C-alpha positions as CSV (number, residue, x, y, z in Angstrom):
1,X,-87.3,56.1,-105.4
2,X,-88.5,52.9,-103.7
3,X,-86.6,50.3,-105.7
4,X,-87.7,47.9,-108.5
5,X,-91.4,47.3,-108.9
6,X,-93.1,44.8,-111.0
7,X,-93.6,47.4,-113.7
8,X,-89.8,48.2,-113.8
9,X,-89.0,44.5,-114.1
10,X,-91.5,44.1,-116.9
11,X,-90.0,46.9,-118.9
12,X,-86.5,45.5,-118.4
13,X,-87.8,42.1,-119.6
14,X,-89.4,43.6,-122.7
15,X,-86.3,45.5,-123.6
16,X,-84.1,42.4,-123.2
17,X,-86.5,40.4,-125.5
18,X,-86.3,43.2,-128.1
19,X,-82.5,43.4,-128.0
20,X,-81.6,39.8,-127.8
21,X,-84.6,37.9,-129.2
22,X,-86.6,35.1,-127.6
23,X,-84.2,32.3,-128.4
24,X,-81.1,34.0,-127.0
25,X,-82.8,35.0,-123.8
26,X,-84.2,31.5,-123.4
27,X,-80.8,29.8,-123.9
28,X,-79.2,32.4,-121.5
29,X,-81.7,31.6,-118.8
30,X,-81.1,27.9,-119.3
31,X,-77.3,28.4,-118.8
32,X,-77.9,30.5,-115.7
33,X,-80.1,27.7,-114.3
34,X,-77.4,25.1,-115.0
35,X,-74.9,27.3,-113.3
36,X,-77.0,27.7,-110.2
37,X,-77.6,23.9,-110.0
38,X,-73.9,23.2,-110.3
39,X,-73.1,25.7,-107.6
40,X,-75.6,24.2,-105.2
41,X,-74.3,20.7,-105.9
42,X,-70.7,21.9,-105.2
43,X,-71.8,23.5,-101.9
44,X,-73.6,20.3,-100.8
45,X,-70.7,18.1,-101.8
46,X,-68.2,20.3,-100.0
47,X,-70.4,20.3,-96.8
48,X,-70.7,16.5,-97.0
49,X,-67.0,16.2,-97.4
50,X,-66.3,18.4,-94.4
51,X,-68.9,16.4,-92.3
52,X,-67.3,13.1,-93.3
53,X,-63.8,14.3,-92.2
54,X,-65.0,15.5,-88.8
55,X,-63.4,18.9,-89.0
56,X,-62.0,20.9,-91.8
57,X,-58.9,21.8,-90.0
58,X,-57.8,18.2,-89.2
59,X,-54.3,17.7,-90.5
60,X,-53.4,14.5,-92.3
61,X,-50.0,13.0,-92.9
62,X,-49.5,12.8,-96.6
63,X,-45.8,11.9,-96.6
64,X,-45.0,9.1,-99.0
65,X,-44.0,5.8,-97.3
66,X,-40.5,6.0,-98.8
67,X,-39.9,9.3,-97.1
68,X,-41.2,8.0,-93.8
69,X,-38.8,5.1,-93.9
70,X,-35.8,7.4,-94.3
71,X,-36.7,9.4,-91.2
């Protein structure tokens, strides 16, 4: 067995269309596309945020000013 060929994928696509109908498969693929787009946007935003900070491991002091004054 060599893996999936074009014929195998075509059979799977036809079975999916028969089971779920054209509308359901179309809406499902639309949702998958939106998910992939959102994932890529999140990855790019995270990389940009890391690049803006310099290094991801840089520690920042987030102690409130009132707490700093007590010390």
